[in-house]
C-alpha positions in Angstrom: 12.8 39.7 26.3 11.5 36.4 27.7 7.8 35.9 27.5 5.7 34.8 30.6 5.8 31.2 29.6 9.5 31.2 29.4 9.8 32.8 32.8 7.5 30.3 34.3 9.7 27.4 33.2 12.8 29.2 34.5 11.3 30.0 37.9 9.0 27.0 38.6 6.4 29.7 39.3 2.9 28.6 38.0 0.3 31.5 38.3 -3.3 30.8 38.7 -5.2 31.3 35.5 -6.9 34.7 36.0 -9.1 34.3 32.9 -12.2 32.7 34.5 -11.9 35.0 37.5 -11.6 38.1 35.3 -14.5 37.0 33.2 -16.7 36.5 36.3 -15.8 40.0 37.6 -16.4 41.5 34.2 -19.7 39.8 33.8 -20.9 40.9 37.2 -19.8 44.5 36.5 -21.6 44.4 33.2 -24.8 43.3 34.9 -24.5 46.1 37.4 -23.9 48.6 34.5 -27.1 47.4 32.8 -29.0 47.8 36.0 -27.7 51.4 36.3 -28.8 52.1 32.7 -32.3 50.6 33.5 -32.5 52.8 36.7 -31.7 55.9 34.6 -34.5 55.0 32.2 -36.9 54.6 35.0 -35.8 57.8 36.6 -36.1 59.7 33.3 -39.7 58.5 32.9 -40.6 59.4 36.5 -40.9 55.8 37.8 -39.3 56.3 41.2 -40.7 53.1 42.6 -39.1 51.0 39.8 -35.8 53.0 40.3 -35.8 51.8 44.0 -36.3 48.2 43.0 -33.5 48.3 40.4 -31.1 50.0 42.8 -31.8 47.4 45.5 -30.9 44.7 43.0 -27.8 46.4 42.0 -26.8 46.9 45.7 -27.4 43.1 46.3 -25.3 42.2 43.2 -22.4 44.4 44.3 -22.6 43.0 47.9 -22.3 39.5 46.4 -19.4 40.5 44.2 -17.7 42.1 47.2 -18.1 38.8 49.2 -16.7 36.8 46.2 -13.7 39.1 45.8 -13.0 38.8 49.6 -13.2 35.0 49.4 -10.9 34.9 46.4 -8.4 37.2 48.1 -8.3 35.0 51.2 -7.8 31.9 49.0 -4.9 33.5 47.2 -3.4 34.7 50.5 -3.5 31.1 51.9 -2.0 29.6 48.7 1.7 28.9 49.0 3.7 30.5 46.3 7.1 29.1 45.1 8.9 31.5 42.9 12.4 30.0 42.8 13.6 26.5 43.5 11.6 23.8 45.1 9.0 24.1 47.9 11.0 21.6 50.0 14.2 23.7 49.5 12.5 26.7 51.0 11.3 24.6 54.0 14.8 23.2 54.6 16.2 26.8 54.6 13.9 27.9 57.4 
C-alpha cells in the first residue's frame, strides 16, 4: 500500500499542510472549552453576571473562528488543484 508521500510523487498533487490550520482550530476550540468551564464555575457559585461576561467572550471567539473557517474555505475553493499530469496539460485539454 503506497503511503501519502508516494502518491504525491506519482500524481503531482501537493496538498496544503493542514497542521498549522488544525492547530489553530484546536487552540481556538480549547479556549472556548476553558471559557465554558469557567462559566460553569461561575454559574455553580451563583455569579450570573460573570457567567454573562464569559458567555459573551465565548460567543465572540466562536464568531471569529467561524469567520476564519469561512475565509480558509474560500481560499481553498479558489486554489487550483492539479491531481494528475501538468496544469498546462489540463488547460490544453479544455
